[in-house]
N, C-alpha and C positions, 0 to 999 in steps of 0.2 A: 544464499549465496552459497562459496564452495563448501563442502565437509572436511576435516580432515583428520587426521586418525587422533590426534592428542584432545586430551579430553580439557572441555571448552568449559570457562564458565559461563553461567545465564545469565545476561543481562539485556542490550542487545544484546489584523486592519482588512480585509477582506483583498479577496485575491482581483486583480487584474483579468479584464476578457485575454481568452489567445490572442498571437500577435495575428491580423490583418491578412497576411502573408505568410502563414506558417499553412502545410496541409492541410486541405477540406478533411482527410480520410478520420475520423480518431482513431485517439489512440486504440481502444478493443473497441471490435466489434462482434459479437457471437449472434450467432439464430441458432435455432432448434441442439443445440450445446446439452450436451446428456454425459453423464456420466454412471456407466455401474459400476457397481464396486460385490462378486459374486452374486446373490438374487439379488442384490437390491437396490433400487434406483440412488444413485445420493446425487448427482443434479438430473433435474427433471425437465427437460423441453424449455431451455434460460435462452431467452434474445435482447441485446442490450448493448448500447451503445458508450462509451463511456469519453467526453468530449476531451482534447488537448488541452497542456496547460489546466488543465483545472482538478480543486480536490476532492472527488467522489466517495465518501461515507458507503462502504458496507456495510448494514446493520442485520441484526438478528438474532434469536437465542441460541444459546451454545447448543452445537451437533447438527444445525440445523442446513450447512453446508459451503458455509465462507471459508474455511482452510482450503477444502476439498475445490471449491473456484475456483482462490485465487492456484492453487499449485496446479493448475490446466489451463491459467492465461501465461504463468514463469516457463509448461511446459515441463515439469516434473511428475507430472498426475499419469495417469495408469485409465488406459479403456476412456478415451475423450472420444464421445462423438458429435456428427456435426459443426457448427464453422466457427471456427475461434483467428482472427487473427488481428496482431498485435502488432502493431505499427508500421498495417501498409505488411507483414507478413505471417505464412501458418506459426501459430501460438509453439515458443518450440527448437524453431528453426535457428545455426548457426548464428548465423545473421544479426540474432538478436541479444548476442550472450555478454556483451560489451553497450548495450543501449534501456538492459531490463535488472534493477537491483532489485534485491528482496528479502525482506527482513521478515523472520519466524518469529514462532513465538518465543520460540528458547532461541535469542542471538549467536550467536561464536564468537567470543572473543576470546583472549587469555589472558584469567589472572596476573601472572610473573610476566606479562611486558606491559608496558606501557602503552597509556593512547596510540603514542607517536609507533611505536614496534609493532603493534597489532595492526597500523595499518602500512605503514612498511614491508609487514608481512604482504599481506591480504593486494597488494596492485603487484609485489614478484608474481606472486601464485598469479593475480587475474593477465601477465604478461604486460605488464604498462614497463615502456623502455624508461634503465636504470635513468640514461638523462633527464626524464619524465618526473618520475618518481618521487621524489623530496615534492614539486610545486600542488602537485595532485592532490599530495598526502598533507599540504600545507592549509591548501584549500577548501579542504574538506575538512578538515581542523575549524578554521574556522567557519564556514558554513554551520556547523551545529552549535559552536563558540564553545568551543573548549580549547583552543590556542595557549590558556593559558594552563589548563591545565593537562599539555602534551608528555608534558615528560613523568609525569604521576603512573606510579604501578595501578593497572582496571581495576581489581581486589581491592584495592585503596580509598574507590572513586563511588559514588552515592551512585543509588542503581538508576538511578535518570542520566545521571552523565555516563552510567557503563550502557547504557538503550543509545548514549548520542555517538555514543564510540559505532557503536551493532550501526548505527544508523550512516556514518559518518564513512563505515568500511563500505558498504552501499552506491555509495555517493563514488565511492571513484569512477572515475571512466570518467563520469559524466553524464550519466543515466539520465535516458528519456524519457521515463517510465518508472517509477517506483511503487512497489506493491507492499504495505505491509501492516500484519496481521496479527492486529491487538497491540499497536506497541504503546500505550498508555495502560496497559495492562495490569491493578498493584501499585501504582503511583500517585502521590499524592496531588489535591488540585490542586496545587501553585508548577508542579513539574509538567503534571498533566496540562496544563495553560503556553509554558511553556515551548512543549511543544509545538503544538498544537500552531502557536506565531510559526515558530519555525515551519510546519512542514507552508503554513500560507508563504512563511518568504522564499520557501524554493520555488512554490508552480509562478509567483513573478516572475515575468518577464523582465530584464534589462531595460534599463531606458532609453535603448535605440529599435529596441521590440528585438530582439536577439536574447538566445540563452546567457544572459552575460549577467551583471551582480546579484537578478536572480535569475533563477536557473529555468526559470518556463519549461516545471517539467509536471508533468500528470503527476497523480498519487493517486492512489488507487490505497485506502484505509479501514479495516476491520473492525468492530467493535458490539458488544455483547449490551451498550451501556446509550440507551435513548437518549441520554442531556447530552450528548456528544454531535449528533446531527446538526444543529444547527450551526455549527461547524461547519462544516462542509457546502459546498456549491451544491453539490450532487448527488443521490440517494438511492440507494440499491438496499427493500425491504425484502429479505430471504427470511421465508419458513417452510420447515420440512425438505427441505428441496430443488423446491420454487419459487421463483421469485412475485411475489407481491404488488411491488410498483415498483419505478421510477418517474425522476424528475425533483427538480428543486424543497427545500421542506420549504418554501412559503407557498409551492405549487399544492402540496401531499396534502397539508390542511387545510388550503382550499381548498379539492377535492372533496375530502372526505366530512370536514363541515368542525373539525377538531383545532381546537389550544393550544395541542403540541403533538411536537412528532411523535410520543409512546402513545397518546391517543390516537390516530392518527395511524400507526401500526395495530391495534388492536381491535380499533373499528374494520381494516383490512383484515387482520382477523376473521372477523365475524362476515365479516361478504363475502372469504372465501369457503368457508362452512359451510353456508348457504348454501353454495350452489353446488359443493362435493357431491359426488353422488353416493348415495344408500348402501354402509356395508351389507352385504351380502355373505 
């Protein structure tokens, strides 16, 4: 989201497959993707595709490079090499500005504004035409189930509701790709469940195969909580800047012969260690 000069308050069913008429290019395509920070390689030679209209989880321990990868995808990360295409264009292209929504770990919403005022303000910043602004704000509020709290001060909302205000800001303009950095961290199990249900509703295409009542949005959601893996259709498992594996939860459990994604992750870590070159 766009950084502002005011001090913000920190807050922010199974999905149907993409429509057959949708473009065949993936939402995100990466090859030989590398990010270097100083003398350290933070992201090391990643290659993956994220299918359109799906919920993809980016899982791994804190510090493994998840946030760096997300910044690269939305075009705010420096020193990125390799191939990284987003919605068919190079990551960071100006044409992607209205097509990609991004919610950071510390979402920016203003506590002294109502939920509706926050959205109206950001819609103006994003250049939504005045005649379209009210309708877009109302739709975003409805998408995140905040219509009944639209005129409440954000400071008076619960943590989960503030997270949904931030998500609503990211939904302004109907982005085709939503990148959410640890959106459920610190939330209780009920709020986490409700947010995941919302994510799947957003990814579901409308009944006519378009991005209608359901938006048909592609979501990339990071987490270090392994029990959230089964809520995703696809997974990218990371460790120390490298991609351990990608695929559906079922495929990863089958591949590793394990009963959970946490066990699969540990199996893949041991597998990677066995093939790592010895330290010299």
